[in-house]
VMD Tcl script that builds the backbone (N, CA, C; Angstrom):
set m [mol new atoms 309]
animate dup $m
set s [atomselect $m all]
$s set {name element resname resid chain x y z} {
  {N N UNK 1 A 0.820 -1.196 0.000}
  {CA C UNK 1 A 0.000 0.000 0.000}
  {C C UNK 1 A 0.862 1.258 0.000}
  {N N UNK 2 A 2.082 1.136 0.547}
  {CA C UNK 2 A 2.971 2.292 0.609}
  {C C UNK 2 A 3.418 2.745 -0.773}
  {N N UNK 3 A 3.520 1.831 -1.713}
  {CA C UNK 3 A 3.922 2.210 -3.067}
  {C C UNK 3 A 2.729 2.577 -3.933}
  {N N UNK 4 A 1.557 2.107 -3.581}
  {CA C UNK 4 A 0.364 2.387 -4.368}
  {C C UNK 4 A -0.235 3.749 -4.051}
  {N N UNK 5 A -0.120 4.203 -2.822}
  {CA C UNK 5 A -0.733 5.466 -2.414}
  {C C UNK 5 A -0.183 6.685 -3.155}
  {N N UNK 6 A 1.125 6.806 -3.370}
  {CA C UNK 6 A 1.600 7.954 -4.161}
  {C C UNK 6 A 1.058 7.952 -5.588}
  {N N UNK 7 A 0.915 6.781 -6.191}
  {CA C UNK 7 A 0.382 6.695 -7.549}
  {C C UNK 7 A -1.080 7.126 -7.567}
  {N N UNK 8 A -1.836 6.750 -6.552}
  {CA C UNK 8 A -3.235 7.170 -6.461}
  {C C UNK 8 A -3.325 8.685 -6.337}
  {N N UNK 9 A -2.459 9.283 -5.526}
  {CA C UNK 9 A -2.436 10.743 -5.378}
  {C C UNK 9 A -2.073 11.394 -6.708}
  {N N UNK 10 A -1.109 10.840 -7.425}
  {CA C UNK 10 A -0.699 11.388 -8.710}
  {C C UNK 10 A -1.814 11.295 -9.746}
  {N N UNK 11 A -2.534 10.181 -9.765}
  {CA C UNK 11 A -3.635 10.010 -10.712}
  {C C UNK 11 A -4.754 11.008 -10.414}
  {N N UNK 12 A -5.122 11.142 -9.145}
  {CA C UNK 12 A -6.207 12.046 -8.769}
  {C C UNK 12 A -5.831 13.497 -9.066}
  {N N UNK 13 A -4.624 13.901 -8.712}
  {CA C UNK 13 A -4.227 15.285 -8.984}
  {C C UNK 13 A -4.057 15.513 -10.487}
  {N N UNK 14 A -3.637 14.497 -11.219}
  {CA C UNK 14 A -3.551 14.611 -12.675}
  {C C UNK 14 A -4.915 14.805 -13.308}
  {N N UNK 15 A -5.911 14.084 -12.809}
  {CA C UNK 15 A -7.278 14.251 -13.314}
  {C C UNK 15 A -7.778 15.655 -13.005}
  {N N UNK 16 A -7.469 16.161 -11.829}
  {CA C UNK 16 A -7.874 17.533 -11.476}
  {C C UNK 16 A -7.229 18.538 -12.425}
  {N N UNK 17 A -5.944 18.381 -12.701}
  {CA C UNK 17 A -5.261 19.275 -13.635}
  {C C UNK 17 A -5.827 19.171 -15.039}
  {N N UNK 18 A -6.134 17.957 -15.469}
  {CA C UNK 18 A -6.724 17.757 -16.794}
  {C C UNK 18 A -8.104 18.368 -16.914}
  {N N UNK 19 A -8.904 18.243 -15.871}
  {CA C UNK 19 A -10.240 18.833 -15.890}
  {C C UNK 19 A -10.169 20.362 -15.911}
  {N N UNK 20 A -9.189 20.909 -15.197}
  {CA C UNK 20 A -9.041 22.366 -15.173}
  {C C UNK 20 A -8.668 22.897 -16.547}
  {N N UNK 21 A -7.737 22.238 -17.220}
  {CA C UNK 21 A -7.350 22.677 -18.562}
  {C C UNK 21 A -8.493 22.457 -19.545}
  {N N UNK 22 A -9.180 21.343 -19.415}
  {CA C UNK 22 A -10.316 21.070 -20.302}
  {C C UNK 22 A -11.420 22.094 -20.157}
  {N N UNK 23 A -11.629 22.582 -18.938}
  {CA C UNK 23 A -12.645 23.610 -18.721}
  {C C UNK 23 A -12.166 24.975 -19.208}
  {N N UNK 24 A -10.872 25.218 -19.099}
  {CA C UNK 24 A -10.332 26.518 -19.502}
  {C C UNK 24 A -10.236 26.658 -21.017}
  {N N UNK 25 A -9.949 25.573 -21.706}
  {CA C UNK 25 A -9.795 25.614 -23.159}
  {C C UNK 25 A -11.041 24.995 -23.787}
  {N N UNK 26 A -11.977 25.825 -24.134}
  {CA C UNK 26 A -13.228 25.343 -24.707}
  {C C UNK 26 A -13.064 24.918 -26.166}
  {N N UNK 27 A -12.050 25.434 -26.885}
  {CA C UNK 27 A -11.870 25.107 -28.291}
  {C C UNK 27 A -11.555 23.631 -28.509}
  {N N UNK 28 A -10.963 23.003 -27.520}
  {CA C UNK 28 A -10.559 21.614 -27.683}
  {C C UNK 28 A -11.770 20.693 -27.831}
  {N N UNK 29 A -12.856 21.025 -27.183}
  {CA C UNK 29 A -14.099 20.243 -27.258}
  {C C UNK 29 A -13.840 18.763 -27.005}
  {N N UNK 30 A -13.143 18.481 -25.928}
  {CA C UNK 30 A -12.828 17.105 -25.557}
  {C C UNK 30 A -13.964 16.539 -24.710}
  {N N UNK 31 A -14.178 15.247 -24.838}
  {CA C UNK 31 A -15.113 14.573 -23.965}
  {C C UNK 31 A -14.479 14.319 -22.601}
  {N N UNK 32 A -15.260 13.805 -21.685}
  {CA C UNK 32 A -14.752 13.548 -20.337}
  {C C UNK 32 A -13.706 12.439 -20.308}
  {N N UNK 33 A -13.926 11.389 -21.090}
  {CA C UNK 33 A -12.997 10.253 -21.054}
  {C C UNK 33 A -11.585 10.634 -21.496}
  {N N UNK 34 A -11.400 11.361 -22.608}
  {CA C UNK 34 A -10.029 11.761 -22.949}
  {C C UNK 34 A -9.390 12.672 -21.906}
  {N N UNK 35 A -10.191 13.547 -21.280}
  {CA C UNK 35 A -9.636 14.417 -20.238}
  {C C UNK 35 A -9.201 13.613 -19.025}
  {N N UNK 36 A -9.998 12.640 -18.647}
  {CA C UNK 36 A -9.666 11.820 -17.478}
  {C C UNK 36 A -8.431 10.963 -17.748}
  {N N UNK 37 A -8.409 10.309 -18.901}
  {CA C UNK 37 A -7.283 9.420 -19.212}
  {C C UNK 37 A -5.987 10.206 -19.379}
  {N N UNK 38 A -6.034 11.292 -20.144}
  {CA C UNK 38 A -4.805 12.065 -20.349}
  {C C UNK 38 A -4.363 12.741 -19.053}
  {N N UNK 39 A -5.311 13.165 -18.227}
  {CA C UNK 39 A -4.956 13.754 -16.940}
  {C C UNK 39 A -4.294 12.748 -16.013}
  {N N UNK 40 A -4.838 11.536 -15.966}
  {CA C UNK 40 A -4.274 10.502 -15.091}
  {C C UNK 40 A -2.873 10.094 -15.547}
  {N N UNK 41 A -2.711 9.870 -16.845}
  {CA C UNK 41 A -1.397 9.483 -17.363}
  {C C UNK 41 A -0.398 10.619 -17.184}
  {N N UNK 42 A -0.844 11.838 -17.486}
  {CA C UNK 42 A 0.032 12.989 -17.318}
  {C C UNK 42 A 0.399 13.235 -15.866}
  {N N UNK 43 A -0.516 12.947 -14.957}
  {CA C UNK 43 A -0.230 13.123 -13.536}
  {C C UNK 43 A 0.868 12.206 -13.044}
  {N N UNK 44 A 0.802 10.956 -13.433}
  {CA C UNK 44 A 1.846 10.006 -13.025}
  {C C UNK 44 A 3.171 10.359 -13.699}
  {N N UNK 45 A 3.110 10.691 -14.988}
  {CA C UNK 45 A 4.330 11.053 -15.708}
  {C C UNK 45 A 4.956 12.337 -15.198}
  {N N UNK 46 A 4.118 13.340 -14.937}
  {CA C UNK 46 A 4.632 14.612 -14.435}
  {C C UNK 46 A 5.272 14.480 -13.068}
  {N N UNK 47 A 4.670 13.685 -12.209}
  {CA C UNK 47 A 5.248 13.472 -10.883}
  {C C UNK 47 A 6.559 12.695 -10.977}
  {N N UNK 48 A 6.638 11.751 -11.913}
  {CA C UNK 48 A 7.879 10.996 -12.093}
  {C C UNK 48 A 8.995 11.902 -12.612}
  {N N UNK 49 A 8.657 12.765 -13.569}
  {CA C UNK 49 A 9.666 13.685 -14.102}
  {C C UNK 49 A 10.123 14.660 -13.028}
  {N N UNK 50 A 9.171 15.229 -12.301}
  {CA C UNK 50 A 9.527 16.163 -11.232}
  {C C UNK 50 A 10.354 15.467 -10.157}
  {N N UNK 51 A 10.011 14.233 -9.853}
  {CA C UNK 51 A 10.767 13.475 -8.862}
  {C C UNK 51 A 12.195 13.217 -9.296}
  {N N UNK 52 A 12.378 12.916 -10.575}
  {CA C UNK 52 A 13.740 12.675 -11.050}
  {C C UNK 52 A 14.546 13.973 -11.079}
  {N N UNK 53 A 13.889 15.091 -11.341}
  {CA C UNK 53 A 14.588 16.375 -11.309}
  {C C UNK 53 A 14.957 16.783 -9.888}
  {N N UNK 54 A 14.073 16.472 -8.941}
  {CA C UNK 54 A 14.313 16.858 -7.550}
  {C C UNK 54 A 15.274 15.908 -6.847}
  {N N UNK 55 A 15.428 14.679 -7.336}
  {CA C UNK 55 A 16.273 13.714 -6.636}
  {C C UNK 55 A 17.752 13.926 -6.910}
  {N N UNK 56 A 18.092 14.903 -7.715}
  {CA C UNK 56 A 19.489 15.190 -7.991}
  {C C UNK 56 A 20.202 15.795 -6.796}
  {N N UNK 57 A 19.444 16.244 -5.791}
  {CA C UNK 57 A 20.041 16.856 -4.608}
  {C C UNK 57 A 20.515 15.829 -3.604}
  {N N UNK 58 A 20.832 16.288 -2.421}
  {CA C UNK 58 A 21.403 15.428 -1.396}
  {C C UNK 58 A 20.329 14.697 -0.580}
  {N N UNK 59 A 19.063 15.058 -0.735}
  {CA C UNK 59 A 17.992 14.453 0.049}
  {C C UNK 59 A 17.511 13.195 -0.649}
  {N N UNK 60 A 17.496 12.087 0.067}
  {CA C UNK 60 A 17.003 10.824 -0.475}
  {C C UNK 60 A 15.503 10.750 -0.223}
  {N N UNK 61 A 14.718 10.767 -1.313}
  {CA C UNK 61 A 13.257 10.767 -1.176}
  {C C UNK 61 A 12.752 9.482 -0.522}
  {N N UNK 62 A 13.380 8.356 -0.835}
  {CA C UNK 62 A 12.974 7.092 -0.226}
  {C C UNK 62 A 13.209 7.069 1.270}
  {N N UNK 63 A 14.333 7.639 1.704}
  {CA C UNK 63 A 14.627 7.706 3.132}
  {C C UNK 63 A 13.672 8.608 3.876}
  {N N UNK 64 A 13.306 9.703 3.250}
  {CA C UNK 64 A 12.335 10.618 3.871}
  {C C UNK 64 A 10.977 9.949 3.958}
  {N N UNK 65 A 10.584 9.251 2.903}
  {CA C UNK 65 A 9.292 8.564 2.904}
  {C C UNK 65 A 9.252 7.479 3.973}
  {N N UNK 66 A 10.346 6.755 4.137}
  {CA C UNK 66 A 10.396 5.725 5.175}
  {C C UNK 66 A 10.347 6.335 6.567}
  {N N UNK 67 A 10.993 7.482 6.726}
  {CA C UNK 67 A 11.010 8.131 8.038}
  {C C UNK 67 A 9.655 8.694 8.409}
  {N N UNK 68 A 8.983 9.292 7.441}
  {CA C UNK 68 A 7.680 9.916 7.724}
  {C C UNK 68 A 6.594 8.862 7.785}
  {N N UNK 69 A 6.520 8.008 6.755}
  {CA C UNK 69 A 5.543 6.931 6.703}
  {C C UNK 69 A 4.121 7.424 6.582}
  {N N UNK 70 A 3.208 6.518 6.262}
  {CA C UNK 70 A 1.791 6.838 6.199}
  {C C UNK 70 A 1.417 7.728 5.030}
  {N N UNK 71 A 0.291 8.398 5.164}
  {CA C UNK 71 A -0.263 9.244 4.115}
  {C C UNK 71 A 0.565 10.494 3.898}
  {N N UNK 72 A 1.226 10.985 4.916}
  {CA C UNK 72 A 2.000 12.215 4.813}
  {C C UNK 72 A 3.096 12.149 3.778}
  {N N UNK 73 A 3.696 10.987 3.600}
  {CA C UNK 73 A 4.761 10.863 2.606}
  {C C UNK 73 A 4.208 10.878 1.187}
  {N N UNK 74 A 2.942 10.534 1.017}
  {CA C UNK 74 A 2.335 10.544 -0.313}
  {C C UNK 74 A 1.871 11.933 -0.707}
  {N N UNK 75 A 1.539 12.747 0.272}
  {CA C UNK 75 A 1.054 14.098 -0.004}
  {C C UNK 75 A 2.210 15.081 0.044}
  {N N UNK 76 A 3.177 14.888 -0.833}
  {CA C UNK 76 A 4.312 15.795 -0.878}
  {C C UNK 76 A 4.263 16.634 -2.147}
  {N N UNK 77 A 5.173 17.579 -2.239}
  {CA C UNK 77 A 5.209 18.524 -3.351}
  {C C UNK 77 A 5.351 17.817 -4.697}
  {N N UNK 78 A 6.184 16.819 -4.743}
  {CA C UNK 78 A 6.420 16.094 -5.997}
  {C C UNK 78 A 5.141 15.457 -6.525}
  {N N UNK 79 A 4.400 14.785 -5.682}
  {CA C UNK 79 A 3.191 14.091 -6.125}
  {C C UNK 79 A 2.082 15.054 -6.498}
  {N N UNK 80 A 1.896 16.093 -5.706}
  {CA C UNK 80 A 0.774 17.005 -5.947}
  {C C UNK 80 A 1.060 17.935 -7.118}
  {N N UNK 81 A 2.161 18.669 -7.063}
  {CA C UNK 81 A 2.471 19.629 -8.124}
  {C C UNK 81 A 2.790 18.907 -9.430}
  {N N UNK 82 A 3.557 17.839 -9.348}
  {CA C UNK 82 A 3.858 17.069 -10.556}
  {C C UNK 82 A 2.617 16.455 -11.164}
  {N N UNK 83 A 1.711 15.993 -10.319}
  {CA C UNK 83 A 0.469 15.409 -10.816}
  {C C UNK 83 A -0.425 16.422 -11.496}
  {N N UNK 84 A -0.647 17.552 -10.856}
  {CA C UNK 84 A -1.501 18.593 -11.437}
  {C C UNK 84 A -0.867 19.151 -12.709}
  {N N UNK 85 A 0.414 19.450 -12.637}
  {CA C UNK 85 A 1.098 20.015 -13.803}
  {C C UNK 85 A 1.170 19.050 -14.970}
  {N N UNK 86 A 1.526 17.821 -14.694}
  {CA C UNK 86 A 1.614 16.815 -15.759}
  {C C UNK 86 A 0.266 16.529 -16.383}
  {N N UNK 87 A -0.770 16.442 -15.547}
  {CA C UNK 87 A -2.113 16.214 -16.070}
  {C C UNK 87 A -2.605 17.361 -16.927}
  {N N UNK 88 A -2.305 18.577 -16.489}
  {CA C UNK 88 A -2.723 19.756 -17.251}
  {C C UNK 88 A -1.981 19.841 -18.576}
  {N N UNK 89 A -0.683 19.615 -18.549}
  {CA C UNK 89 A 0.120 19.720 -19.775}
  {C C UNK 89 A -0.288 18.656 -20.791}
  {N N UNK 90 A -0.398 17.403 -20.352}
  {CA C UNK 90 A -0.740 16.342 -21.300}
  {C C UNK 90 A -2.161 16.520 -21.828}
  {N N UNK 91 A -3.091 16.956 -20.998}
  {CA C UNK 91 A -4.450 17.190 -21.467}
  {C C UNK 91 A -4.478 18.326 -22.484}
  {N N UNK 92 A -3.690 19.364 -22.263}
  {CA C UNK 92 A -3.595 20.449 -23.235}
  {C C UNK 92 A -3.042 19.972 -24.567}
  {N N UNK 93 A -2.038 19.116 -24.520}
  {CA C UNK 93 A -1.448 18.579 -25.748}
  {C C UNK 93 A -2.453 17.699 -26.483}
  {N N UNK 94 A -3.126 16.813 -25.746}
  {CA C UNK 94 A -4.119 15.933 -26.361}
  {C C UNK 94 A -5.272 16.762 -26.938}
  {N N UNK 95 A -5.695 17.805 -26.218}
  {CA C UNK 95 A -6.752 18.671 -26.728}
  {C C UNK 95 A -6.357 19.384 -27.999}
  {N N UNK 96 A -5.120 19.845 -28.068}
  {CA C UNK 96 A -4.642 20.515 -29.277}
  {C C UNK 96 A -4.580 19.545 -30.458}
  {N N UNK 97 A -4.142 18.327 -30.203}
  {CA C UNK 97 A -4.080 17.325 -31.267}
  {C C UNK 97 A -5.481 16.956 -31.742}
  {N N UNK 98 A -6.405 16.762 -30.803}
  {CA C UNK 98 A -7.775 16.426 -31.179}
  {C C UNK 98 A -8.432 17.568 -31.948}
  {N N UNK 99 A -8.142 18.774 -31.548}
  {CA C UNK 99 A -8.690 19.943 -32.238}
  {C C UNK 99 A -8.139 20.056 -33.646}
  {N N UNK 100 A -6.845 19.780 -33.811}
  {CA C UNK 100 A -6.224 19.851 -35.132}
  {C C UNK 100 A -6.738 18.735 -36.044}
  {N N UNK 101 A -7.061 17.589 -35.482}
  {CA C UNK 101 A -7.549 16.476 -36.272}
  {C C UNK 101 A -8.967 16.714 -36.782}
  {N N UNK 102 A -9.746 17.541 -36.074}
  {CA C UNK 102 A -11.120 17.818 -36.471}
  {C C UNK 102 A -11.200 18.767 -37.661}
  {N N UNK 103 A -10.115 19.498 -37.922}
  {CA C UNK 103 A -10.133 20.490 -39.000}
  {C C UNK 103 A -9.947 19.870 -40.348}
}
mol reanalyze $m
mol bondsrecalc $m
mol representation Tube
mol addrep $m
């Protein structure tokens, strides 16, 4: 459960980011399913990219997660910001591609 909880947080925050971009960009005219799927995938990917960028420092993320434990280690900056940002970016890209394909 300790490894699954961060992924769940990333998926949920990615969906939130995807829904926000989908609501903000009306031209894309995306359905709910593409927004949800692209948001979830983008959320996990964005958090992974942000995590790899942040792990270049001296702080070991795994050691911090083991020390803190529980839900608190899943609700960190990497999972939330990476999830929302990744979900928003990928949903925007998918919306632009879908919009271009309709023309």
